[in-house]
C-alpha positions as CSV (number, residue, x, y, z in Angstrom):
1,M,22.3,-7.7,-19.3
2,H,21.6,-6.3,-22.8
3,R,21.9,-2.7,-23.7
4,W,20.2,-1.0,-26.7
5,E,22.2,2.1,-27.8
6,A,21.2,3.5,-31.1
7,R,21.3,0.2,-32.9
8,P,21.4,0.3,-36.7
9,T,18.0,-0.1,-38.2
10,I,17.2,-3.5,-39.5
11,S,15.6,-3.2,-42.9
12,L,12.1,-4.4,-43.7
13,M,12.7,-4.1,-47.4
14,G,12.1,-7.8,-48.0
15,D,8.8,-7.9,-46.2
16,T,7.7,-4.6,-47.8
17,M,8.5,-5.8,-51.3
18,N,6.7,-9.1,-50.8
19,T,3.6,-7.3,-49.4
20,K,3.6,-4.9,-52.4
21,A,3.9,-7.8,-54.8
22,L,0.9,-9.5,-53.2
23,L,-1.0,-6.2,-53.4
24,L,-0.3,-5.8,-57.1
25,G,-1.2,-9.4,-57.8
26,A,-4.5,-9.1,-56.0
27,V,-5.3,-5.8,-57.8
28,A,-4.6,-7.5,-61.1
29,S,-6.8,-10.5,-60.3
30,I,-9.7,-8.3,-59.4
31,A,-9.3,-5.9,-62.3
32,F,-9.5,-8.7,-64.9
33,A,-12.4,-10.6,-63.3
34,S,-15.5,-11.1,-65.4
35,S,-18.2,-8.4,-65.6
36,A,-21.1,-8.2,-63.1
37,N,-23.5,-5.6,-61.9
38,A,-22.4,-2.2,-60.6
39,A,-20.4,-2.4,-57.4
40,H,-21.6,0.9,-55.8
41,F,-23.8,0.5,-52.7
42,K,-26.6,2.8,-51.8
43,G,-27.6,3.0,-48.1
44,W,-26.3,1.2,-45.0
45,Y,-23.6,-1.5,-45.1
46,V,-21.1,-3.4,-43.0
47,G,-17.7,-4.8,-43.7
48,L,-15.1,-7.2,-42.3
49,E,-11.4,-7.2,-43.4
50,A,-8.2,-9.0,-42.5
51,G,-4.6,-8.8,-43.8
52,A,-1.0,-7.8,-43.4
53,N,0.3,-4.9,-41.4
54,W,3.8,-3.4,-41.1
55,I,5.2,-0.4,-39.3
56,D,8.0,1.8,-40.6
57,D,11.1,1.8,-38.4
58,V,10.5,4.4,-35.8
59,D,13.0,6.5,-33.7
60,A,12.6,6.1,-30.0
61,V,14.4,7.5,-26.9
62,G,14.3,6.1,-23.4
63,T,15.5,3.7,-20.9
64,V,13.8,0.4,-20.0
65,D,14.9,-2.2,-17.4
66,T,13.0,-5.5,-17.2
67,G,15.4,-7.2,-14.9
68,S,16.6,-9.4,-17.6
69,F,17.1,-6.8,-20.3
70,T,18.2,-3.2,-20.2
71,F,17.5,-0.8,-23.1
72,S,18.8,2.7,-23.2
73,G,19.6,5.4,-25.6
74,T,18.2,6.7,-28.9
75,G,17.7,4.8,-32.1
76,A,15.4,3.2,-34.6
77,V,13.2,0.3,-33.5
78,P,12.6,-2.2,-36.3
79,L,9.3,-4.0,-36.2
80,E,8.4,-7.2,-38.1
81,S,5.3,-7.4,-40.4
82,G,2.2,-8.4,-38.5
83,W,-1.5,-8.8,-39.1
84,A,-4.6,-6.7,-38.8
85,A,-8.3,-7.1,-38.7
86,L,-10.9,-4.4,-39.3
87,A,-14.7,-3.9,-39.1
88,T,-16.6,-1.1,-40.7
89,V,-20.2,0.2,-40.8
90,G,-21.1,3.0,-43.1
91,F,-23.7,4.7,-45.3
92,A,-23.3,5.1,-49.1
93,F,-25.0,8.1,-50.7
94,D,-26.3,8.4,-54.2
95,D,-23.5,10.6,-55.4
96,H,-20.7,8.0,-54.8
97,W,-19.7,9.4,-51.4
98,R,-19.6,7.2,-48.3
99,L,-19.2,8.0,-44.6
100,E,-17.8,5.2,-42.5
101,L,-16.9,4.2,-38.9
102,E,-14.0,1.9,-38.7
103,G,-12.7,-0.2,-35.8
104,G,-9.3,-1.9,-36.2
105,Y,-6.8,-4.2,-34.4
106,R,-3.1,-4.5,-35.4
107,S,-0.3,-6.6,-33.9
108,N,3.5,-6.4,-34.6
109,E,6.6,-7.7,-32.9
110,T,10.1,-6.4,-33.0
111,D,13.0,-8.5,-34.3
112,F,15.1,-7.1,-31.5
113,Y,15.4,-10.3,-29.4
114,N,11.7,-10.9,-30.2
115,I,10.7,-9.5,-26.9
116,I,8.8,-6.3,-27.9
117,E,5.2,-6.6,-29.1
118,V,3.0,-3.7,-30.2
119,T,-0.8,-4.2,-30.3
120,E,-3.2,-1.4,-31.2
121,W,-6.9,-0.7,-31.3
122,S,-8.1,2.1,-33.5
123,V,-11.4,3.9,-34.1
124,M,-11.5,6.0,-37.3
125,A,-14.1,8.1,-39.0
126,N,-13.6,7.9,-42.8
127,A,-14.9,9.8,-45.8
128,L,-14.7,7.9,-49.0
129,Y,-15.4,8.4,-52.7
130,D,-16.1,5.5,-55.2
131,I,-15.0,5.9,-58.8
132,N,-16.6,3.4,-61.2
133,L,-14.0,1.7,-63.4
134,S,-16.2,-0.9,-65.0
135,P,-19.7,-2.3,-64.6
136,N,-18.4,-4.5,-61.7
137,L,-15.3,-2.6,-60.4
138,D,-14.9,0.5,-58.2
139,L,-11.8,2.4,-57.2
140,T,-12.1,3.9,-53.7
141,L,-10.1,6.9,-52.4
142,G,-10.6,8.4,-49.0
143,A,-9.2,9.7,-45.7
144,G,-10.0,9.4,-42.0
145,V,-9.2,10.7,-38.6
146,G,-9.6,9.1,-35.2
147,Y,-7.9,7.6,-32.1
148,D,-5.3,4.9,-31.8
149,L,-4.7,3.1,-28.5
150,A,-1.4,1.2,-28.5
151,T,0.0,-1.3,-26.0
152,L,3.7,-1.8,-25.8
153,D,4.7,-5.1,-24.1
154,I,8.3,-5.9,-23.3
155,G,9.3,-9.4,-22.6
156,G,5.9,-10.1,-21.0
157,V,7.2,-8.3,-17.9
158,I,6.2,-4.7,-18.3
159,D,3.6,-3.0,-20.6
160,D,1.8,0.3,-20.9
161,D,-1.0,1.8,-23.0
162,D,-1.0,5.2,-24.8
163,G,-3.7,6.7,-26.9
164,N,-3.1,9.3,-29.5
165,L,-4.6,11.2,-32.5
166,A,-4.3,9.3,-35.7
167,Y,-5.1,10.0,-39.4
168,Q,-5.1,7.9,-42.5
169,G,-5.3,7.8,-46.2
170,I,-7.2,5.0,-48.0
171,A,-7.1,3.5,-51.4
172,G,-8.9,0.3,-52.5
173,L,-10.8,-1.7,-55.0
174,S,-14.2,-3.3,-54.7
175,Y,-15.7,-6.0,-56.9
176,V,-19.3,-7.2,-57.0
177,I,-19.9,-10.8,-56.0
178,N,-23.7,-10.5,-56.0
179,K,-26.3,-7.9,-55.5
180,R,-25.6,-7.4,-51.8
181,L,-21.9,-8.5,-51.5
182,D,-18.7,-6.9,-52.6
183,L,-15.1,-8.3,-52.4
184,T,-12.7,-5.5,-51.3
185,L,-9.0,-5.0,-51.4
186,T,-7.8,-2.0,-49.3
187,Y,-4.6,-0.2,-48.5
188,R,-4.4,2.1,-45.5
189,Y,-1.6,4.5,-44.6
190,L,-2.0,5.3,-40.9
191,N,-0.1,7.9,-38.9
192,V,-0.1,7.9,-35.1
193,Q,1.1,11.1,-33.3
194,E,4.1,10.5,-31.0
195,P,3.1,7.7,-28.7
196,S,5.1,7.4,-25.4
197,F,5.1,4.7,-22.7
198,T,5.9,4.7,-19.0
199,F,6.6,1.4,-17.2
200,V,6.2,1.0,-13.5
201,G,5.9,-2.2,-11.5
202,G,5.6,-5.7,-12.9
203,G,9.3,-6.4,-12.4
204,G,10.6,-3.5,-14.4
205,S,10.5,0.2,-15.1
206,G,11.4,2.8,-17.7
207,T,10.1,5.1,-20.4
208,L,10.1,5.1,-24.2
209,A,9.0,8.0,-26.4
210,F,8.5,7.5,-30.1
211,D,8.3,9.9,-33.0
212,D,5.2,9.7,-35.2
213,V,4.5,6.0,-36.1
214,T,3.6,5.2,-39.7
215,K,1.7,2.0,-40.4
216,H,0.8,0.3,-43.7
217,T,-2.1,-2.1,-43.8
218,V,-3.3,-4.2,-46.7
219,T,-6.5,-6.2,-46.3
220,I,-9.0,-8.3,-48.2
221,G,-12.6,-8.2,-47.0
222,L,-16.3,-8.4,-47.7
223,R,-18.8,-5.6,-47.7
224,Y,-22.4,-6.4,-47.2
225,D,-25.3,-4.1,-48.2
226,L,-27.9,-3.9,-45.5
227,T,-30.6,-2.1,-47.5
228,A,-30.5,-3.5,-51.0
229,D,-34.0,-4.6,-52.2
230,E,-35.0,-6.7,-55.0
231,E,-35.2,-4.9,-58.3
232,P,-38.4,-2.8,-58.2
233,V,-41.2,-4.4,-60.1
234,A,-42.5,-2.0,-62.7
235,A,-45.9,-0.9,-61.8
236,A,-48.5,-2.2,-64.3
237,P,-49.8,0.7,-66.4
238,P,-53.2,1.9,-65.3
239,P,-56.0,0.4,-67.3
240,P,-57.2,2.6,-70.1
241,P,-60.2,4.6,-69.2
242,P,-63.5,3.0,-70.2
243,P,-64.9,4.2,-73.4
244,V,-67.1,7.2,-73.1
245,A,-70.6,5.8,-73.2
246,P,-72.7,7.5,-75.9
247,P,-75.5,9.6,-74.5
248,K,-78.8,7.8,-73.9
249,S,-81.0,10.7,-74.5
250,Y,-81.2,13.1,-77.4
251,V,-83.4,16.2,-78.1
252,I,-84.4,17.6,-81.4
253,F,-86.3,20.9,-82.0
254,F,-89.0,22.0,-84.5
255,G,-90.2,25.1,-86.1
256,F,-93.4,26.8,-84.9
257,G,-96.4,24.7,-85.8
258,K,-94.3,22.3,-87.8
259,C,-93.2,18.6,-87.5
260,N,-90.7,18.3,-90.3
261,I,-87.1,17.2,-89.5
262,T,-84.6,20.1,-89.9
263,A,-81.0,19.6,-90.9
264,E,-79.9,20.1,-87.3
265,A,-82.5,17.6,-86.0
266,D,-81.4,15.1,-88.7
267,A,-77.8,15.3,-87.4
268,V,-78.9,14.6,-83.9
269,L,-81.0,11.7,-85.0
270,G,-78.0,10.3,-86.9
271,E,-76.1,10.3,-83.6
272,A,-79.0,8.6,-81.8
273,A,-79.3,5.9,-84.6
274,A,-75.5,5.2,-84.5
275,A,-75.6,4.8,-80.7
276,A,-78.7,2.6,-80.8
277,K,-77.2,0.3,-83.3
278,S,-73.6,0.1,-81.8
279,G,-74.9,-0.1,-78.2
280,G,-77.5,-2.8,-79.0
281,S,-80.3,-0.8,-77.5
282,A,-83.4,-3.0,-76.9
283,S,-85.8,-0.2,-77.5
284,V,-86.0,3.5,-78.4
285,K,-88.7,5.7,-76.9
286,I,-89.6,8.9,-78.7
287,V,-92.0,11.5,-77.1
288,G,-93.1,14.7,-79.0
289,H,-93.9,18.0,-77.3
290,T,-95.3,21.5,-78.2
291,D,-95.4,25.0,-76.8
292,S,-98.5,26.5,-75.3
293,V,-99.8,28.2,-78.4
294,G,-103.1,26.6,-79.8
295,S,-105.7,24.3,-78.4
296,A,-104.8,21.2,-76.4
297,A,-106.2,18.9,-79.1
298,A,-104.2,20.6,-81.8
299,N,-101.0,20.5,-79.8
300,Q,-101.6,16.8,-79.0
301,K,-101.8,16.0,-82.6
302,L,-98.8,18.2,-83.5
303,S,-96.7,16.4,-80.8
304,E,-97.6,13.0,-82.2
305,C,-96.6,14.2,-85.6
306,R,-93.2,15.3,-84.3
307,A,-92.7,11.9,-82.6
308,D,-93.7,10.0,-85.8
309,A,-91.3,12.2,-87.9
310,A,-88.4,11.3,-85.6
311,K,-89.4,7.6,-85.7
312,S,-89.5,7.6,-89.5
313,N,-86.0,9.2,-89.6
314,L,-84.5,6.6,-87.3
315,V,-86.0,3.8,-89.3
316,G,-84.5,5.3,-92.4
317,K,-81.2,5.2,-90.7
318,G,-81.3,1.5,-89.9
319,V,-83.0,1.3,-86.5
320,A,-85.5,-1.5,-86.4
321,E,-89.0,-0.1,-86.5
322,G,-90.3,-2.7,-84.0
323,A,-87.8,-1.4,-81.4
324,I,-89.2,2.2,-81.6
325,S,-92.2,3.5,-79.7
326,A,-93.5,7.0,-80.5
327,S,-96.0,9.1,-78.6
328,G,-97.0,12.7,-78.0
329,K,-97.5,14.8,-74.8
330,G,-98.9,17.9,-76.4
331,E,-98.2,20.9,-74.2
332,G,-98.4,18.8,-71.0
333,E,-94.7,18.7,-70.2
334,L,-93.1,22.1,-70.9
335,I,-89.4,22.5,-70.3
336,V,-89.8,26.2,-69.9
337,Q,-92.9,27.0,-67.9
338,T,-94.9,29.7,-69.7
339,G,-98.4,31.0,-69.7
340,D,-100.9,29.9,-72.4
341,G,-100.2,31.1,-75.9
342,V,-96.5,31.7,-75.5
343,K,-94.2,30.7,-78.4
344,E,-91.2,29.1,-76.6
345,P,-88.8,27.4,-79.0
346,Q,-87.4,25.0,-76.3
347,N,-90.8,23.6,-75.7
348,R,-91.2,22.6,-79.4
349,R,-89.2,19.4,-79.2
350,A,-89.1,15.6,-79.3
351,T,-87.0,13.5,-76.9
352,V,-85.3,10.2,-78.0
353,D,-84.3,7.9,-75.2
354,L,-82.3,4.7,-75.8
355,Q,-83.2,1.9,-73.4
């Protein structure tokens, strides 16, 4: 029979120092890697991690009888370094914050006769903040709270589960591999609140109650962005608006009983001539008009005079004479309908249509 009575703690200093050395070496390797794109994700992502896990020596009190071994008393239980695997799913916001759900599995054995094994499942909700160190490297700091379910197995004879509140602090580095994939190095400090175990049946019996259990986990993993898209293609600038087409119709006005071109009419005809030449108009149609003062015959003659005056002006401005037709309508097409003998300025006009 073997009795455990407040055995002196077996130091894990060697294992701890080796793990810390590996951690520092991995940090240095990532920190001096070549530059890439920014490592910060936006949107949904998943991650997988694996690495080393060790548990600080923990005080326990209780009595356990497996039939082959008997443990009793109070003392520190030393546990060997073990291994851990974790999976995460989370969402990264635009302001460097991330919220994450983490599932983990850890396994450790004791160096006390190599008969005690502790395995644990944990579920944690984490809040994390990414600090950009370089174009390709982020430092992550965070904390989490959740639930830890531990199984204590003694000699393969008796075992028991106990679930307890757990909280953790997180520090890590992430390095971009490509647009959607990061390499991660993460340290977790996990504290589990006072687990206790009761063994009944299976060839043994007993109870063990522990103080808070402190666990250290160092993992290397990959984080994969689920929502990254290709770089947005810049939208082609809208085509420039089509040039404003010059007006196709122009109107000039005349003094009462006159067919000479005024300065104002000359300016309008200048615009019409420029439009006709630049637009390649096949023909220009000019129609003269009068108001209702005077006889129909006199007004017909006056309207034709006004049309001819406009034609001569356009020819003088470079419009081909053969492309211009000129005619008069007399008082037959009044803009402003008036009775006979009314001096209406808007009816004393000639229209120029580019065709």
